[in-house]
C-alpha positions in Angstrom: -23.2 -6.4 22.0 -20.5 -8.9 20.5 -17.2 -7.9 18.9 -15.3 -10.5 16.8 -11.6 -10.3 16.7 -9.7 -11.8 13.1 -7.5 -14.4 14.7 -5.3 -15.6 11.7 -2.2 -14.0 12.7 -0.8 -11.0 15.0 -2.2 -9.3 18.0 -5.6 -10.5 18.7 -5.1 -11.9 22.1 -4.3 -8.4 23.4 -7.2 -6.5 22.0 -9.6 -9.4 23.4 -8.2 -8.5 26.5 -9.1 -4.8 26.5 -12.7 -5.6 25.4 -13.1 -8.1 28.2 -12.2 -5.7 30.6 -15.0 -3.5 29.3 -17.4 -6.5 29.4 -17.7 -7.1 26.0 -18.4 -10.4 24.5 -15.6 -11.3 22.5 -15.7 -14.3 19.6 -12.2 -15.3 18.0 -12.9 -15.4 13.8 -10.9 -17.9 12.0 -13.5 -19.1 9.4 -16.6 -17.4 7.7 -19.1 -19.0 10.0 -18.0 -17.1 13.0 -18.9 -14.0 12.1 -22.6 -14.9 12.4 -23.7 -12.8 15.2 -21.1 -10.3 15.8 -21.7 -6.4 16.1 -18.2 -5.6 14.7 -15.0 -6.7 14.2 -11.3 -5.7 15.1 -8.7 -6.9 12.5 -5.2 -6.8 14.6 -1.8 -5.9 13.6 0.7 -8.7 12.5 1.7 -9.3 9.2 -0.6 -7.6 6.4 0.5 -10.2 3.7 -0.1 -13.7 5.9 -3.2 -11.8 7.2 -4.2 -11.8 3.8 -3.2 -14.9 2.3 -5.0 -17.0 5.4 -8.2 -15.0 4.8 -7.9 -16.3 1.3 -6.9 -19.9 2.1 -10.0 -19.9 5.0 -12.2 -18.3 2.0 -13.1 -15.2 4.6 -12.4 -12.4 1.7 -16.0 -12.4 0.3 -17.6 -12.8 3.8 -15.3 -10.2 5.5 -16.3 -7.6 2.8 -20.0 -8.3 2.9 -19.6 -8.1 6.8 -18.2 -4.6 6.3 -20.5 -3.6 4.5 -23.2 -3.2 7.0 -20.9 -3.4 10.4 -18.2 -1.6 12.0 -14.6 -3.2 11.6 -11.7 -1.3 12.8 -7.8 -2.2 11.7 -5.0 -1.4 13.9 -1.8 -1.1 12.0 -1.6 -4.6 9.5 -5.3 -4.5 10.0 -5.4 -0.7 8.8 -3.1 -2.5 5.6 -5.6 -5.3 4.9 -8.7 -2.8 5.1 -7.3 -0.3 2.5 -7.6 0.0 -1.4 -4.1 0.4 -2.3 -0.9 -0.8 0.0 1.3 -0.1 -3.2 2.0 -3.7 -3.7 0.2 -6.8 -4.7 -1.1 -8.7 -1.8 -4.9 -9.4 -0.8 -6.7 -6.6 0.7 -10.1 -6.0 1.7 -10.4 -2.5 -0.4 -13.2 -1.5 2.0 -11.7 1.7 2.9 -11.0 4.1 0.2 -7.0 5.0 1.7 -3.9 4.5 0.2 -1.2 2.9 3.0 2.6 2.7 2.7 3.8 -0.3 4.2 6.5 0.1 6.9 6.7 3.7 6.2 8.6 4.5 9.7 11.0 2.0 8.8 12.1 -1.1 11.0 11.4 -2.9 14.3 14.5 -0.6 15.6 12.3 2.5 14.6 9.5 1.9 16.1 8.2 4.7 18.2 5.8 6.4 20.6 3.9 9.8 20.4 1.2 11.8 22.3 -1.5 12.4 19.6 -4.6 14.9 19.9 -7.8 13.0 19.0 -10.8 15.1 19.3 -13.3 12.6 18.1 -12.3 10.6 21.5 -13.9 13.3 23.8 -17.1 11.6 22.4 -16.0 8.8 24.9 -14.2 10.5 27.8 -14.9 14.2 28.4 -11.3 14.8 29.6 -9.4 16.3 26.6 -5.8 14.5 27.0 -3.6 13.1 24.2 -3.8 9.6 23.0 -0.5 7.9 23.9 0.6 5.8 20.6 2.7 2.8 20.2 4.2 2.5 16.5 5.9 -0.7 15.5 7.0 -1.3 11.8 3.6 0.9 11.4 2.0 1.6 8.0 1.4 5.4 7.3 -1.8 6.4 5.6 -0.8 8.4 3.1 -3.7 9.7 1.3 -7.4 9.4 2.0 -10.4 9.6 -0.6 -14.0 11.2 -0.5 -15.9 10.8 2.3 -12.6 9.6 4.4 -12.2 11.6 7.4 -8.9 12.2 9.1 -9.3 10.9 12.8 -5.4 11.8 13.5 -1.8 12.6 12.4 1.7 13.4 13.3 2.8 16.8 14.3 4.2 17.0 10.8 0.6 16.0 9.5 1.1 12.5 8.5 -2.3 10.8 8.9 -1.9 7.9 11.2 -6.0 7.3 11.8 -8.5 7.6 9.5 -12.9 6.7 9.6 -14.8 6.0 6.7 -18.4 5.7 8.2 -18.4 2.5 10.3 -14.6 1.7 9.4 -11.8 2.6 11.4 -7.9 2.5 10.4 -5.3 3.2 12.7 -1.6 2.7 12.2 -0.8 2.5 15.8 -1.7 0.0 18.4 -4.4 1.4 20.6 -4.6 -2.5 22.6 -0.9 -1.8 24.0 -1.3 1.3 26.0 -3.4 0.7 28.7 -5.8 3.4 27.6 -9.2 1.8 26.4 -10.7 5.0 24.3 -10.2 4.0 21.0 -11.9 0.6 22.1 -14.6 2.3 23.8 -15.0 4.3 20.5 -15.2 1.5 18.1 -18.0 0.0 20.2 -19.8 3.1 19.9 -19.3 2.5 16.0 -20.7 -0.8 16.5 -23.7 0.1 18.2 
């Protein structure tokens, strides 16, 4: 299995480190030809407007959309925004997932927080039923999901922070910063 990580800006190195500990071949994606031969793609956190502008500059928008029709893509934080159909403002978006995102929904950097979430779907990769510790940094919120989109995780107050649509996955938080590889293992299952 070979997984790409969109390496234009943001936390791609952290995702790469997790995948490498799982024994997965990793490729950093910066140009359209880097998508060839990949089984899946992670779009990391960072700054969604910058990621979108760089994807436009490097002629990646259409190749990424075509890739996402056939292959698994997981967007974390800014990557979830980039995957969405609507981020509430003009910016380049892939429009692959039928989700509406509110950028920086939890406030500025100083309002970043951590929480333990129940994510029942992770039982597919780990039979121990335990919460997943999440890290939210200037995090977006999934305000609404369209038909065919599964709510994957919510905060205690019901706000949506993870969703799945077929082979597409979006998380508002940063699993790559937790030391828990269950989300990465789940994504690898999606990519098979």
